[in-house]
ZAKOL-85706 format. One record per residue: x, y, z of N, C-alpha, C in turn; residue number from 1. Coordinates in Angstrom, 1 decimal. Layout:
residues N
atom nX->X&nY->Y&nZ->Z&caX->X&caY->Y&caZ->Z&cX->X&cY->Y&cZ->Z&k->NUM
...
//
This chain:
residues 73
atom nX->-94.1&nY->-36.0&nZ->-31.3&caX->-92.9&caY->-36.2&caZ->-32.1&cX->-92.6&cY->-35.1&cZ->-33.0&k->1
atom nX->-93.6&nY->-34.4&nZ->-33.6&caX->-93.4&caY->-33.3&caZ->-34.5&cX->-92.8&cY->-32.1&cZ->-33.7&k->2
atom nX->-93.3&nY->-31.9&nZ->-32.5&caX->-92.8&caY->-30.8&caZ->-31.7&cX->-91.3&cY->-31.0&cZ->-31.3&k->3
atom nX->-91.0&nY->-32.2&nZ->-31.0&caX->-89.6&caY->-32.5&caZ->-30.7&cX->-88.7&cY->-32.3&cZ->-31.9&k->4
atom nX->-89.1&nY->-32.7&nZ->-33.0&caX->-88.3&caY->-32.4&caZ->-34.2&cX->-88.1&cY->-30.9&cZ->-34.5&k->5
atom nX->-89.2&nY->-30.2&nZ->-34.3&caX->-89.2&caY->-28.7&caZ->-34.5&cX->-88.2&cY->-28.1&cZ->-33.5&k->6
atom nX->-88.2&nY->-28.5&nZ->-32.3&caX->-87.3&caY->-27.9&caZ->-31.3&cX->-85.9&cY->-28.3&cZ->-31.6&k->7
atom nX->-85.6&nY->-29.5&nZ->-32.0&caX->-84.3&caY->-29.9&caZ->-32.4&cX->-83.8&cY->-29.2&cZ->-33.6&k->8
atom nX->-84.6&nY->-28.9&nZ->-34.6&caX->-84.2&caY->-28.2&caZ->-35.7&cX->-83.9&cY->-26.7&cZ->-35.4&k->9
atom nX->-84.7&nY->-26.2&nZ->-34.5&caX->-84.5&caY->-24.8&caZ->-34.1&cX->-83.2&cY->-24.6&cZ->-33.4&k->10
atom nX->-82.9&nY->-25.6&nZ->-32.5&caX->-81.6&caY->-25.5&caZ->-31.8&cX->-80.5&cY->-25.6&cZ->-32.7&k->11
atom nX->-80.6&nY->-26.6&nZ->-33.7&caX->-79.5&caY->-26.7&caZ->-34.7&cX->-79.3&cY->-25.5&cZ->-35.5&k->12
atom nX->-80.4&nY->-24.8&nZ->-35.9&caX->-80.3&caY->-23.6&caZ->-36.6&cX->-79.6&cY->-22.5&cZ->-35.8&k->13
atom nX->-79.9&nY->-22.4&nZ->-34.6&caX->-79.3&caY->-21.4&caZ->-33.7&cX->-77.8&cY->-21.6&cZ->-33.6&k->14
atom nX->-77.4&nY->-22.9&nZ->-33.4&caX->-76.0&caY->-23.2&caZ->-33.3&cX->-75.3&cY->-22.9&cZ->-34.7&k->15
atom nX->-75.9&nY->-23.3&nZ->-35.8&caX->-75.3&caY->-23.0&caZ->-37.1&cX->-75.1&cY->-21.5&cZ->-37.3&k->16
atom nX->-76.1&nY->-20.7&nZ->-36.9&caX->-76.1&caY->-19.2&caZ->-37.1&cX->-74.9&cY->-18.7&cZ->-36.2&k->17
atom nX->-74.8&nY->-19.2&nZ->-35.0&caX->-73.7&caY->-18.7&caZ->-34.1&cX->-72.3&cY->-19.0&cZ->-34.7&k->18
atom nX->-72.2&nY->-20.2&nZ->-35.3&caX->-70.9&caY->-20.6&caZ->-35.9&cX->-70.6&cY->-19.8&cZ->-37.1&k->19
atom nX->-71.6&nY->-19.5&nZ->-37.9&caX->-71.4&caY->-18.7&caZ->-39.1&cX->-71.0&cY->-17.3&cZ->-38.8&k->20
atom nX->-71.7&nY->-16.6&nZ->-37.8&caX->-71.5&caY->-15.2&caZ->-37.6&cX->-70.3&cY->-14.9&cZ->-36.6&k->21
atom nX->-70.1&nY->-15.8&nZ->-35.6&caX->-69.1&caY->-15.6&caZ->-34.6&cX->-68.2&cY->-16.9&cZ->-34.4&k->22
atom nX->-67.4&nY->-17.2&nZ->-35.5&caX->-66.7&caY->-18.4&caZ->-35.4&cX->-65.5&cY->-18.3&cZ->-34.4&k->23
atom nX->-65.1&nY->-19.5&nZ->-33.9&caX->-64.0&caY->-19.6&caZ->-33.0&cX->-63.0&cY->-20.6&cZ->-33.5&k->24
atom nX->-61.8&nY->-20.5&nZ->-33.1&caX->-60.8&caY->-21.4&caZ->-33.5&cX->-60.5&cY->-21.4&cZ->-34.9&k->25
atom nX->-60.3&nY->-22.6&nZ->-35.5&caX->-59.9&caY->-22.8&caZ->-36.9&cX->-61.0&cY->-22.3&cZ->-37.8&k->26
atom nX->-62.2&nY->-22.3&nZ->-37.4&caX->-63.3&caY->-21.8&caZ->-38.3&cX->-63.2&cY->-20.3&cZ->-38.5&k->27
atom nX->-62.6&nY->-19.6&nZ->-37.7&caX->-62.4&caY->-18.2&caZ->-37.9&cX->-61.5&cY->-17.9&cZ->-39.0&k->28
atom nX->-60.7&nY->-18.8&nZ->-39.4&caX->-59.8&caY->-18.6&caZ->-40.6&cX->-60.4&cY->-18.8&cZ->-41.9&k->29
atom nX->-61.7&nY->-19.3&nZ->-41.9&caX->-62.4&caY->-19.5&caZ->-43.2&cX->-63.2&cY->-18.3&cZ->-43.4&k->30
atom nX->-63.2&nY->-17.7&nZ->-44.6&caX->-63.9&caY->-16.5&caZ->-44.9&cX->-65.4&cY->-16.6&cZ->-44.7&k->31
atom nX->-66.0&nY->-15.5&nZ->-44.4&caX->-67.5&caY->-15.5&caZ->-44.2&cX->-68.2&cY->-15.9&cZ->-45.4&k->32
atom nX->-67.8&nY->-15.6&nZ->-46.6&caX->-68.5&caY->-16.0&caZ->-47.8&cX->-68.5&cY->-17.5&cZ->-48.0&k->33
atom nX->-67.4&nY->-18.2&nZ->-47.6&caX->-67.4&caY->-19.6&caZ->-47.6&cX->-68.4&cY->-20.2&cZ->-46.6&k->34
atom nX->-68.4&nY->-19.7&nZ->-45.4&caX->-69.3&caY->-20.2&caZ->-44.3&cX->-70.7&cY->-20.0&cZ->-44.8&k->35
atom nX->-71.1&nY->-18.8&nZ->-45.3&caX->-72.5&caY->-18.6&caZ->-45.7&cX->-72.8&cY->-19.5&cZ->-46.9&k->36
atom nX->-71.9&nY->-19.6&nZ->-47.9&caX->-72.2&caY->-20.5&caZ->-49.0&cX->-72.4&cY->-22.0&cZ->-48.6&k->37
atom nX->-71.6&nY->-22.4&nZ->-47.6&caX->-71.8&caY->-23.8&caZ->-47.1&cX->-73.2&cY->-23.9&cZ->-46.5&k->38
atom nX->-73.6&nY->-22.9&nZ->-45.8&caX->-74.9&caY->-23.0&caZ->-45.1&cX->-76.0&cY->-23.0&cZ->-46.2&k->39
atom nX->-75.9&nY->-22.2&nZ->-47.2&caX->-76.9&caY->-22.2&caZ->-48.3&cX->-76.9&cY->-23.5&cZ->-49.0&k->40
atom nX->-75.7&nY->-24.1&nZ->-49.3&caX->-75.6&caY->-25.4&caZ->-49.9&cX->-76.3&cY->-26.5&cZ->-49.1&k->41
atom nX->-76.1&nY->-26.4&nZ->-47.8&caX->-76.7&caY->-27.4&caZ->-46.9&cX->-78.2&cY->-27.2&cZ->-46.8&k->42
atom nX->-78.7&nY->-26.0&nZ->-46.9&caX->-80.1&caY->-25.8&caZ->-46.9&cX->-80.8&cY->-26.3&cZ->-48.2&k->43
atom nX->-80.1&nY->-26.1&nZ->-49.3&caX->-80.6&caY->-26.6&caZ->-50.6&cX->-80.6&cY->-28.1&cZ->-50.6&k->44
atom nX->-79.6&nY->-28.7&nZ->-50.0&caX->-79.6&caY->-30.2&caZ->-49.9&cX->-80.7&cY->-30.7&cZ->-49.0&k->45
atom nX->-81.0&nY->-29.9&nZ->-47.9&caX->-82.1&caY->-30.3&caZ->-47.0&cX->-83.4&cY->-30.3&cZ->-47.8&k->46
atom nX->-83.6&nY->-29.3&nZ->-48.6&caX->-84.8&caY->-29.2&caZ->-49.4&cX->-84.9&cY->-30.3&cZ->-50.5&k->47
atom nX->-83.7&nY->-30.6&nZ->-51.1&caX->-83.7&caY->-31.6&caZ->-52.2&cX->-83.9&cY->-33.0&cZ->-51.8&k->48
atom nX->-83.5&nY->-33.3&nZ->-50.5&caX->-83.6&caY->-34.7&caZ->-50.1&cX->-84.7&cY->-34.8&cZ->-49.1&k->49
atom nX->-85.9&nY->-34.5&nZ->-49.5&caX->-87.1&caY->-34.6&caZ->-48.8&cX->-87.1&cY->-34.1&cZ->-47.3&k->50
atom nX->-86.5&nY->-32.9&nZ->-47.2&caX->-86.4&caY->-32.2&caZ->-45.9&cX->-85.6&cY->-33.1&cZ->-44.9&k->51
atom nX->-84.5&nY->-33.7&nZ->-45.3&caX->-83.7&caY->-34.5&caZ->-44.4&cX->-82.7&cY->-33.6&cZ->-43.7&k->52
atom nX->-82.8&nY->-33.4&nZ->-42.4&caX->-81.8&caY->-32.6&caZ->-41.7&cX->-80.4&cY->-33.2&cZ->-41.8&k->53
atom nX->-80.4&nY->-34.5&nZ->-41.7&caX->-79.1&caY->-35.2&caZ->-41.8&cX->-78.4&cY->-34.9&cZ->-43.1&k->54
atom nX->-79.1&nY->-35.0&nZ->-44.2&caX->-78.5&caY->-34.7&caZ->-45.5&cX->-78.1&cY->-33.2&cZ->-45.6&k->55
atom nX->-78.9&nY->-32.3&nZ->-45.1&caX->-78.5&caY->-30.9&caZ->-45.1&cX->-77.2&cY->-30.6&cZ->-44.3&k->56
atom nX->-77.1&nY->-31.2&nZ->-43.1&caX->-75.9&caY->-31.0&caZ->-42.3&cX->-74.7&cY->-31.6&cZ->-43.0&k->57
atom nX->-74.9&nY->-32.8&nZ->-43.5&caX->-73.8&caY->-33.5&caZ->-44.2&cX->-73.3&cY->-32.7&cZ->-45.4&k->58
atom nX->-74.2&nY->-32.3&nZ->-46.2&caX->-73.8&caY->-31.5&caZ->-47.4&cX->-73.2&cY->-30.2&cZ->-47.1&k->59
atom nX->-73.7&nY->-29.5&nZ->-46.0&caX->-73.1&caY->-28.2&caZ->-45.6&cX->-71.7&cY->-28.4&cZ->-45.1&k->60
atom nX->-71.5&nY->-29.5&nZ->-44.3&caX->-70.2&caY->-29.8&caZ->-43.7&cX->-69.2&cY->-30.1&cZ->-44.9&k->61
atom nX->-69.7&nY->-30.8&nZ->-45.8&caX->-68.8&caY->-31.2&caZ->-47.0&cX->-68.4&cY->-29.9&cZ->-47.7&k->62
atom nX->-69.4&nY->-29.0&nZ->-47.9&caX->-69.1&caY->-27.7&caZ->-48.6&cX->-68.1&cY->-26.9&cZ->-47.8&k->63
atom nX->-68.3&nY->-26.9&nZ->-46.5&caX->-67.4&caY->-26.1&caZ->-45.6&cX->-66.0&cY->-26.7&cZ->-45.7&k->64
atom nX->-65.8&nY->-28.0&nZ->-45.7&caX->-64.5&caY->-28.6&caZ->-45.7&cX->-63.8&cY->-28.2&cZ->-47.1&k->65
atom nX->-64.6&nY->-28.4&nZ->-48.2&caX->-64.0&caY->-28.1&caZ->-49.5&cX->-63.6&cY->-26.6&cZ->-49.6&k->66
atom nX->-64.5&nY->-25.7&nZ->-49.2&caX->-64.2&caY->-24.3&caZ->-49.2&cX->-63.1&cY->-23.9&cZ->-48.3&k->67
atom nX->-63.0&nY->-24.6&nZ->-47.1&caX->-61.9&caY->-24.3&caZ->-46.2&cX->-60.6&cY->-24.7&cZ->-46.8&k->68
atom nX->-60.5&nY->-25.8&nZ->-47.5&caX->-59.2&caY->-26.2&caZ->-48.1&cX->-58.9&cY->-25.3&cZ->-49.3&k->69
atom nX->-59.9&nY->-24.8&nZ->-50.0&caX->-59.6&caY->-23.9&caZ->-51.1&cX->-59.3&cY->-22.5&cZ->-50.8&k->70
atom nX->-60.0&nY->-21.9&nZ->-49.8&caX->-60.0&caY->-20.5&caZ->-49.6&cX->-59.5&cY->-20.0&cZ->-48.2&k->71
atom nX->-59.0&nY->-20.9&nZ->-47.3&caX->-58.6&caY->-20.5&caZ->-46.0&cX->-57.2&cY->-19.7&cZ->-46.2&k->72
atom nX->-57.0&nY->-18.8&nZ->-45.3&caX->-55.8&caY->-18.0&caZ->-45.3&cX->-54.6&cY->-18.8&cZ->-44.7&k->73
//
């Protein structure tokens, strides 16, 4: 079970990195600084909530939505 969670987390990290560095569609209109800040915020939430991947993804998505509304072109 630990191995499965590690693989799932690694895949999620790869997808997130690809979305931050090479965005497509509407995400491309959000500045890089907002995308990176949302990822950092999600990581800090992950650490703060007993290493909960769900909490980290939820917090990062919320930060991305707020940043997108405030700073999108």
